[in-house]
SEMI-114050 format. One record per residue (C-alpha): residue in three letters; residue number from 1; x, y, z. Coordinates in Angstrom, 2 decimals. Each point is the difference from the previous one (the first is absolute). Example, Ala and Ser with C-alpha at 12.3 -4.5 7.8 and 13.67 -1.06 7.14 Angstrom:
2
<rec><code>ALA</code><pos>1</pos><X>12.30</X><Y>-4.50</Y><Z>7.80</Z></rec>
<rec><code>SER</code><pos>2</pos><X>1.37</X><Y>3.44</Y><Z>-0.66</Z></rec>
//
This chain:
184
<rec><code>MET</code><pos>1</pos><X>93.94</X><Y>100.46</Y><Z>93.56</Z></rec>
<rec><code>ILE</code><pos>2</pos><X>-1.64</X><Y>-2.79</Y><Z>-2.03</Z></rec>
<rec><code>GLU</code><pos>3</pos><X>0.18</X><Y>2.09</Y><Z>-3.18</Z></rec>
<rec><code>ASP</code><pos>4</pos><X>3.70</X><Y>0.76</Y><Z>0.61</Z></rec>
<rec><code>LYS</code><pos>5</pos><X>0.71</X><Y>-3.68</Y><Z>0.66</Z></rec>
<rec><code>ILE</code><pos>6</pos><X>-1.74</X><Y>-1.03</Y><Z>-3.25</Z></rec>
<rec><code>ARG</code><pos>7</pos><X>1.83</X><Y>2.71</Y><Z>-1.98</Z></rec>
<rec><code>TRP</code><pos>8</pos><X>3.42</X><Y>-0.99</Y><Z>1.38</Z></rec>
<rec><code>ASN</code><pos>9</pos><X>-0.66</X><Y>-3.72</Y><Z>-0.44</Z></rec>
<rec><code>GLU</code><pos>10</pos><X>-0.86</X><Y>0.67</Y><Z>-3.67</Z></rec>
<rec><code>ARG</code><pos>11</pos><X>3.07</X><Y>2.18</Y><Z>-0.42</Z></rec>
<rec><code>HIS</code><pos>12</pos><X>2.32</X><Y>-2.67</Y><Z>1.41</Z></rec>
<rec><code>VAL</code><pos>13</pos><X>-1.49</X><Y>-2.55</Y><Z>-2.40</Z></rec>
<rec><code>SER</code><pos>14</pos><X>0.12</X><Y>2.24</Y><Z>-3.10</Z></rec>
<rec><code>ARG</code><pos>15</pos><X>3.32</X><Y>1.81</Y><Z>0.67</Z></rec>
<rec><code>PRO</code><pos>16</pos><X>2.21</X><Y>-2.28</Y><Z>2.10</Z></rec>
<rec><code>MET</code><pos>17</pos><X>3.14</X><Y>1.54</Y><Z>1.46</Z></rec>
<rec><code>SER</code><pos>18</pos><X>3.51</X><Y>-1.22</Y><Z>-0.55</Z></rec>
<rec><code>ASP</code><pos>19</pos><X>1.44</X><Y>-2.32</Y><Z>2.63</Z></rec>
<rec><code>ASP</code><pos>20</pos><X>3.06</X><Y>2.24</Y><Z>0.34</Z></rec>
<rec><code>ALA</code><pos>21</pos><X>0.31</X><Y>2.12</Y><Z>3.13</Z></rec>
<rec><code>ASN</code><pos>22</pos><X>-0.04</X><Y>3.78</Y><Z>-0.39</Z></rec>
<rec><code>LYS</code><pos>23</pos><X>3.43</X><Y>1.24</Y><Z>-1.17</Z></rec>
<rec><code>THR</code><pos>24</pos><X>0.26</X><Y>2.70</Y><Z>2.65</Z></rec>
<rec><code>LEU</code><pos>25</pos><X>-0.82</X><Y>-2.47</Y><Z>2.76</Z></rec>
<rec><code>VAL</code><pos>26</pos><X>2.68</X><Y>-2.39</Y><Z>-1.29</Z></rec>
<rec><code>LYS</code><pos>27</pos><X>2.56</X><Y>2.81</Y><Z>-0.23</Z></rec>
<rec><code>TYR</code><pos>28</pos><X>-0.61</X><Y>1.41</Y><Z>3.50</Z></rec>
<rec><code>ILE</code><pos>29</pos><X>-0.86</X><Y>-3.14</Y><Z>1.99</Z></rec>
<rec><code>GLU</code><pos>30</pos><X>3.41</X><Y>0.06</Y><Z>1.70</Z></rec>
<rec><code>HIS</code><pos>31</pos><X>-1.06</X><Y>3.23</Y><Z>1.76</Z></rec>
<rec><code>ALA</code><pos>32</pos><X>-2.72</X><Y>-1.89</Y><Z>1.87</Z></rec>
<rec><code>LYS</code><pos>33</pos><X>0.50</X><Y>-1.91</Y><Z>3.23</Z></rec>
<rec><code>VAL</code><pos>34</pos><X>-1.39</X><Y>-3.51</Y><Z>-0.48</Z></rec>
<rec><code>GLY</code><pos>35</pos><X>-3.09</X><Y>-0.39</Y><Z>2.13</Z></rec>
<rec><code>GLN</code><pos>36</pos><X>-3.70</X><Y>0.78</Y><Z>-0.46</Z></rec>
<rec><code>ALA</code><pos>37</pos><X>-1.11</X><Y>1.34</Y><Z>-3.40</Z></rec>
<rec><code>LEU</code><pos>38</pos><X>-3.29</X><Y>1.32</Y><Z>-1.36</Z></rec>
<rec><code>ASP</code><pos>39</pos><X>-0.83</X><Y>-0.33</Y><Z>-3.70</Z></rec>
<rec><code>ILE</code><pos>40</pos><X>-2.91</X><Y>2.37</Y><Z>-0.68</Z></rec>
<rec><code>ALA</code><pos>41</pos><X>-2.20</X><Y>-0.87</Y><Z>-3.00</Z></rec>
<rec><code>CYS</code><pos>42</pos><X>2.19</X><Y>-3.07</Y><Z>-0.43</Z></rec>
<rec><code>GLY</code><pos>43</pos><X>-1.88</X><Y>-1.41</Y><Z>-2.98</Z></rec>
<rec><code>THR</code><pos>44</pos><X>1.19</X><Y>-3.49</Y><Z>-0.90</Z></rec>
<rec><code>GLY</code><pos>45</pos><X>3.05</X><Y>0.32</Y><Z>2.23</Z></rec>
<rec><code>ARG</code><pos>46</pos><X>2.97</X><Y>0.82</Y><Z>-2.20</Z></rec>
<rec><code>ASN</code><pos>47</pos><X>1.49</X><Y>2.21</Y><Z>2.75</Z></rec>
<rec><code>THR</code><pos>48</pos><X>-1.32</X><Y>-2.20</Y><Z>2.82</Z></rec>
<rec><code>HIS</code><pos>49</pos><X>1.84</X><Y>-3.03</Y><Z>-1.42</Z></rec>
<rec><code>PHE</code><pos>50</pos><X>3.21</X><Y>2.02</Y><Z>-0.40</Z></rec>
<rec><code>LEU</code><pos>51</pos><X>-0.20</X><Y>1.21</Y><Z>3.60</Z></rec>
<rec><code>CYS</code><pos>52</pos><X>-0.55</X><Y>-3.56</Y><Z>1.27</Z></rec>
<rec><code>GLU</code><pos>53</pos><X>3.11</X><Y>-1.14</Y><Z>-1.87</Z></rec>
<rec><code>LYS</code><pos>54</pos><X>1.92</X><Y>2.79</Y><Z>1.77</Z></rec>
<rec><code>GLY</code><pos>55</pos><X>-1.16</X><Y>-1.25</Y><Z>3.40</Z></rec>
<rec><code>PHE</code><pos>56</pos><X>-2.84</X><Y>2.39</Y><Z>0.82</Z></rec>
<rec><code>ASP</code><pos>57</pos><X>-3.28</X><Y>-0.88</Y><Z>1.69</Z></rec>
<rec><code>VAL</code><pos>58</pos><X>-2.53</X><Y>1.63</Y><Z>-2.32</Z></rec>
<rec><code>ASP</code><pos>59</pos><X>-3.52</X><Y>1.31</Y><Z>0.50</Z></rec>
<rec><code>ALA</code><pos>60</pos><X>-1.37</X><Y>-0.06</Y><Z>-3.57</Z></rec>
<rec><code>VAL</code><pos>61</pos><X>-3.12</X><Y>2.18</Y><Z>-0.28</Z></rec>
<rec><code>ASP</code><pos>62</pos><X>-2.35</X><Y>0.19</Y><Z>-2.99</Z></rec>
<rec><code>ILE</code><pos>63</pos><X>-3.73</X><Y>0.21</Y><Z>-0.70</Z></rec>
<rec><code>SER</code><pos>64</pos><X>0.18</X><Y>-2.66</Y><Z>-2.74</Z></rec>
<rec><code>ASP</code><pos>65</pos><X>-0.58</X><Y>-3.53</Y><Z>1.26</Z></rec>
<rec><code>TYR</code><pos>66</pos><X>1.01</X><Y>-1.22</Y><Z>-3.47</Z></rec>
<rec><code>ALA</code><pos>67</pos><X>3.40</X><Y>1.70</Y><Z>0.32</Z></rec>
<rec><code>LEU</code><pos>68</pos><X>0.55</X><Y>-1.16</Y><Z>3.57</Z></rec>
<rec><code>ASP</code><pos>69</pos><X>-0.69</X><Y>-3.59</Y><Z>-1.07</Z></rec>
<rec><code>LYS</code><pos>70</pos><X>2.97</X><Y>0.30</Y><Z>-2.42</Z></rec>
<rec><code>ILE</code><pos>71</pos><X>2.41</X><Y>0.74</Y><Z>2.86</Z></rec>
<rec><code>LYS</code><pos>72</pos><X>1.87</X><Y>-3.12</Y><Z>1.03</Z></rec>
<rec><code>ASN</code><pos>73</pos><X>-0.93</X><Y>-1.31</Y><Z>3.42</Z></rec>
<rec><code>HIS</code><pos>74</pos><X>3.00</X><Y>0.59</Y><Z>2.21</Z></rec>
<rec><code>PRO</code><pos>75</pos><X>0.38</X><Y>0.03</Y><Z>3.79</Z></rec>
<rec><code>HIS</code><pos>76</pos><X>1.49</X><Y>3.51</Y><Z>-0.20</Z></rec>
<rec><code>VAL</code><pos>77</pos><X>-2.90</X><Y>1.50</Y><Z>-1.99</Z></rec>
<rec><code>SER</code><pos>78</pos><X>-3.27</X><Y>1.21</Y><Z>1.47</Z></rec>
<rec><code>LYS</code><pos>79</pos><X>-2.53</X><Y>0.63</Y><Z>-2.76</Z></rec>
<rec><code>ILE</code><pos>80</pos><X>-2.44</X><Y>2.74</Y><Z>0.99</Z></rec>
<rec><code>GLU</code><pos>81</pos><X>-3.08</X><Y>0.57</Y><Z>-2.14</Z></rec>
<rec><code>ALA</code><pos>82</pos><X>-1.02</X><Y>3.59</Y><Z>0.68</Z></rec>
<rec><code>ASP</code><pos>83</pos><X>-1.43</X><Y>3.09</Y><Z>-1.62</Z></rec>
<rec><code>LEU</code><pos>84</pos><X>2.84</X><Y>2.51</Y><Z>0.21</Z></rec>
<rec><code>ASP</code><pos>85</pos><X>-2.54</X><Y>2.83</Y><Z>0.18</Z></rec>
<rec><code>THR</code><pos>86</pos><X>-0.82</X><Y>-1.15</Y><Z>3.54</Z></rec>
<rec><code>TYR</code><pos>87</pos><X>3.07</X><Y>-2.04</Y><Z>1.00</Z></rec>
<rec><code>ASN</code><pos>88</pos><X>2.14</X><Y>1.41</Y><Z>2.81</Z></rec>
<rec><code>ILE</code><pos>89</pos><X>3.71</X><Y>-0.71</Y><Z>0.42</Z></rec>
<rec><code>THR</code><pos>90</pos><X>1.30</X><Y>-0.93</Y><Z>3.44</Z></rec>
<rec><code>PRO</code><pos>91</pos><X>2.40</X><Y>2.67</Y><Z>1.35</Z></rec>
<rec><code>ASN</code><pos>92</pos><X>3.67</X><Y>-0.80</Y><Z>0.65</Z></rec>
<rec><code>ARG</code><pos>93</pos><X>-0.23</X><Y>-3.52</Y><Z>-1.48</Z></rec>
<rec><code>TYR</code><pos>94</pos><X>2.01</X><Y>-0.08</Y><Z>-3.23</Z></rec>
<rec><code>ASP</code><pos>95</pos><X>3.67</X><Y>0.01</Y><Z>-0.95</Z></rec>
<rec><code>LEU</code><pos>96</pos><X>-1.00</X><Y>0.40</Y><Z>-3.66</Z></rec>
<rec><code>ILE</code><pos>97</pos><X>-3.12</X><Y>1.26</Y><Z>-1.77</Z></rec>
<rec><code>VAL</code><pos>98</pos><X>-0.43</X><Y>-0.50</Y><Z>-3.74</Z></rec>
<rec><code>ASN</code><pos>99</pos><X>-2.70</X><Y>1.80</Y><Z>-2.02</Z></rec>
<rec><code>ILE</code><pos>100</pos><X>0.21</X><Y>-0.46</Y><Z>-3.78</Z></rec>
<rec><code>ASN</code><pos>101</pos><X>-2.51</X><Y>1.23</Y><Z>-2.62</Z></rec>
<rec><code>PHE</code><pos>102</pos><X>-2.60</X><Y>1.02</Y><Z>2.57</Z></rec>
<rec><code>LEU</code><pos>103</pos><X>-0.99</X><Y>3.28</Y><Z>1.62</Z></rec>
<rec><code>ASN</code><pos>104</pos><X>-2.18</X><Y>0.63</Y><Z>2.99</Z></rec>
<rec><code>ARG</code><pos>105</pos><X>1.06</X><Y>3.30</Y><Z>1.55</Z></rec>
<rec><code>ARG</code><pos>106</pos><X>-1.78</X><Y>-0.87</Y><Z>3.26</Z></rec>
<rec><code>LEU</code><pos>107</pos><X>2.60</X><Y>-2.72</Y><Z>0.61</Z></rec>
<rec><code>ALA</code><pos>108</pos><X>3.09</X><Y>2.24</Y><Z>-0.36</Z></rec>
<rec><code>SER</code><pos>109</pos><X>0.02</X><Y>1.25</Y><Z>3.59</Z></rec>
<rec><code>GLN</code><pos>110</pos><X>-0.80</X><Y>-3.52</Y><Z>1.23</Z></rec>
<rec><code>MET</code><pos>111</pos><X>2.98</X><Y>-1.35</Y><Z>-1.94</Z></rec>
<rec><code>LYS</code><pos>112</pos><X>2.31</X><Y>2.50</Y><Z>1.70</Z></rec>
<rec><code>GLU</code><pos>113</pos><X>-1.37</X><Y>-0.98</Y><Z>3.41</Z></rec>
<rec><code>ALA</code><pos>114</pos><X>0.16</X><Y>-3.72</Y><Z>-0.82</Z></rec>
<rec><code>LEU</code><pos>115</pos><X>3.72</X><Y>0.05</Y><Z>-0.72</Z></rec>
<rec><code>LYS</code><pos>116</pos><X>2.26</X><Y>-0.98</Y><Z>2.86</Z></rec>
<rec><code>GLN</code><pos>117</pos><X>3.12</X><Y>2.07</Y><Z>0.74</Z></rec>
<rec><code>ASP</code><pos>118</pos><X>2.28</X><Y>-0.34</Y><Z>-3.07</Z></rec>
<rec><code>GLY</code><pos>119</pos><X>-2.90</X><Y>-1.57</Y><Z>-1.93</Z></rec>
<rec><code>LEU</code><pos>120</pos><X>0.09</X><Y>0.35</Y><Z>-3.79</Z></rec>
<rec><code>LEU</code><pos>121</pos><X>-2.75</X><Y>1.11</Y><Z>-2.38</Z></rec>
<rec><code>VAL</code><pos>122</pos><X>0.04</X><Y>-0.89</Y><Z>-3.71</Z></rec>
<rec><code>PHE</code><pos>123</pos><X>-2.87</X><Y>1.73</Y><Z>-1.80</Z></rec>
<rec><code>GLU</code><pos>124</pos><X>-0.61</X><Y>0.34</Y><Z>-3.74</Z></rec>
<rec><code>THR</code><pos>125</pos><X>-3.13</X><Y>0.97</Y><Z>-1.86</Z></rec>
<rec><code>PHE</code><pos>126</pos><X>-1.39</X><Y>2.02</Y><Z>-2.88</Z></rec>
<rec><code>ILE</code><pos>127</pos><X>0.01</X><Y>3.76</Y><Z>-0.56</Z></rec>
<rec><code>VAL</code><pos>128</pos><X>-2.66</X><Y>1.91</Y><Z>-1.94</Z></rec>
<rec><code>ALA</code><pos>129</pos><X>0.98</X><Y>-0.12</Y><Z>-3.67</Z></rec>
<rec><code>HIS</code><pos>130</pos><X>-1.57</X><Y>1.76</Y><Z>-2.95</Z></rec>
<rec><code>GLY</code><pos>131</pos><X>0.69</X><Y>0.23</Y><Z>-3.71</Z></rec>
<rec><code>GLU</code><pos>132</pos><X>1.69</X><Y>-2.91</Y><Z>-1.72</Z></rec>
<rec><code>PHE</code><pos>133</pos><X>-0.34</X><Y>-2.44</Y><Z>2.88</Z></rec>
<rec><code>GLN</code><pos>134</pos><X>-2.05</X><Y>-3.08</Y><Z>-0.85</Z></rec>
<rec><code>MET</code><pos>135</pos><X>-1.33</X><Y>-0.59</Y><Z>3.51</Z></rec>
<rec><code>PRO</code><pos>136</pos><X>-3.00</X><Y>2.28</Y><Z>0.41</Z></rec>
<rec><code>THR</code><pos>137</pos><X>-0.29</X><Y>2.27</Y><Z>3.02</Z></rec>
<rec><code>THR</code><pos>138</pos><X>-3.17</X><Y>-1.45</Y><Z>1.43</Z></rec>
<rec><code>ASN</code><pos>139</pos><X>-0.29</X><Y>0.70</Y><Z>3.71</Z></rec>
<rec><code>LEU</code><pos>140</pos><X>2.39</X><Y>2.62</Y><Z>1.34</Z></rec>
<rec><code>ASP</code><pos>141</pos><X>-0.46</X><Y>-1.38</Y><Z>3.52</Z></rec>
<rec><code>TYR</code><pos>142</pos><X>2.31</X><Y>-2.85</Y><Z>-0.99</Z></rec>
<rec><code>LEU</code><pos>143</pos><X>2.69</X><Y>2.09</Y><Z>-1.69</Z></rec>
<rec><code>LEU</code><pos>144</pos><X>2.71</X><Y>2.10</Y><Z>1.60</Z></rec>
<rec><code>ARG</code><pos>145</pos><X>0.76</X><Y>3.59</Y><Z>-0.91</Z></rec>
<rec><code>LYS</code><pos>146</pos><X>3.56</X><Y>1.20</Y><Z>-0.67</Z></rec>
<rec><code>ASN</code><pos>147</pos><X>2.13</X><Y>-0.25</Y><Z>3.19</Z></rec>
<rec><code>GLU</code><pos>148</pos><X>-3.01</X><Y>-1.15</Y><Z>2.04</Z></rec>
<rec><code>LEU</code><pos>149</pos><X>1.67</X><Y>-3.23</Y><Z>1.10</Z></rec>
<rec><code>LEU</code><pos>150</pos><X>2.79</X><Y>2.00</Y><Z>1.65</Z></rec>
<rec><code>HIS</code><pos>151</pos><X>-2.57</X><Y>2.04</Y><Z>1.90</Z></rec>
<rec><code>LEU</code><pos>152</pos><X>-1.97</X><Y>-3.06</Y><Z>1.12</Z></rec>
<rec><code>PHE</code><pos>153</pos><X>3.08</X><Y>-1.41</Y><Z>1.71</Z></rec>
<rec><code>ILE</code><pos>154</pos><X>1.47</X><Y>3.13</Y><Z>1.53</Z></rec>
<rec><code>GLY</code><pos>155</pos><X>1.76</X><Y>-0.94</Y><Z>3.20</Z></rec>
<rec><code>LEU</code><pos>156</pos><X>1.67</X><Y>-3.10</Y><Z>-1.44</Z></rec>
<rec><code>ASP</code><pos>157</pos><X>3.62</X><Y>0.06</Y><Z>-1.15</Z></rec>
<rec><code>VAL</code><pos>158</pos><X>-0.03</X><Y>-0.27</Y><Z>-3.80</Z></rec>
<rec><code>ILE</code><pos>159</pos><X>2.55</X><Y>-2.44</Y><Z>-1.41</Z></rec>
<rec><code>TYR</code><pos>160</pos><X>-1.27</X><Y>0.19</Y><Z>-3.58</Z></rec>
<rec><code>TYR</code><pos>161</pos><X>-2.69</X><Y>1.96</Y><Z>-1.84</Z></rec>
<rec><code>GLU</code><pos>162</pos><X>-0.81</X><Y>0.21</Y><Z>-3.69</Z></rec>
<rec><code>GLU</code><pos>163</pos><X>-2.82</X><Y>0.95</Y><Z>-2.33</Z></rec>
<rec><code>LYS</code><pos>164</pos><X>0.42</X><Y>-1.57</Y><Z>-3.41</Z></rec>
<rec><code>ILE</code><pos>165</pos><X>-1.64</X><Y>-1.14</Y><Z>-3.20</Z></rec>
<rec><code>GLU</code><pos>166</pos><X>0.15</X><Y>-3.73</Y><Z>-0.71</Z></rec>
<rec><code>THR</code><pos>167</pos><X>-1.50</X><Y>-2.50</Y><Z>-2.39</Z></rec>
<rec><code>ASN</code><pos>168</pos><X>-1.87</X><Y>-2.69</Y><Z>1.94</Z></rec>
<rec><code>ARG</code><pos>169</pos><X>-0.11</X><Y>-3.69</Y><Z>-0.90</Z></rec>
<rec><code>LEU</code><pos>170</pos><X>-3.02</X><Y>0.63</Y><Z>-2.26</Z></rec>
<rec><code>GLY</code><pos>171</pos><X>1.89</X><Y>2.63</Y><Z>-2.01</Z></rec>
<rec><code>GLU</code><pos>172</pos><X>-1.88</X><Y>2.92</Y><Z>1.55</Z></rec>
<rec><code>ARG</code><pos>173</pos><X>1.86</X><Y>3.19</Y><Z>0.92</Z></rec>
<rec><code>VAL</code><pos>174</pos><X>-0.61</X><Y>0.89</Y><Z>3.66</Z></rec>
<rec><code>LYS</code><pos>175</pos><X>1.24</X><Y>2.57</Y><Z>2.48</Z></rec>
<rec><code>LEU</code><pos>176</pos><X>1.20</X><Y>-1.39</Y><Z>3.31</Z></rec>
<rec><code>ALA</code><pos>177</pos><X>1.15</X><Y>1.42</Y><Z>3.31</Z></rec>
<rec><code>THR</code><pos>178</pos><X>2.26</X><Y>-2.10</Y><Z>2.20</Z></rec>
<rec><code>ILE</code><pos>179</pos><X>1.21</X><Y>0.59</Y><Z>3.54</Z></rec>
<rec><code>VAL</code><pos>180</pos><X>2.23</X><Y>-2.05</Y><Z>2.27</Z></rec>
<rec><code>ALA</code><pos>181</pos><X>0.11</X><Y>1.48</Y><Z>3.49</Z></rec>
<rec><code>LYS</code><pos>182</pos><X>0.96</X><Y>-0.97</Y><Z>3.53</Z></rec>
<rec><code>LYS</code><pos>183</pos><X>-1.51</X><Y>0.87</Y><Z>3.36</Z></rec>
<rec><code>SER</code><pos>184</pos><X>2.66</X><Y>1.38</Y><Z>2.34</Z></rec>
//
């Protein structure tokens, strides 16, 4: 855990994220009932802040104490410093779960169980990419395979799904999978 915390603290210092909320989250927020939200691997809080503005009470979870310190103190935000390799999500607690640019397959079934009836999931992360992509495929444990995201969330009602190639804010070409799904 200490090594992961150090690595993520260094990454947040050297490659800070934009302050803008994830585009898919912004586009599909109206599908979520305002209530309790979970922002997994929240980083410096770009999505946490957006959710607060929309009226959600947010549990913002990350291993990086540096990143969590960047999240504005707000009565509707609970900052949770935790190693997501061992963190467990409380069942039937959330109206919305957001997971952007992070993958821990162990948490997928917990996310499904943690959603309340009609709860919304917004999940986007990287797919294995080879060839002309600038981001190296380092550890396949943290990269999805083609259509894997759909399989991880079988049982939820899919509102939107896409696998695409994008250029990130650093000019790197990346492959992403995105799902927006609801628990019925």
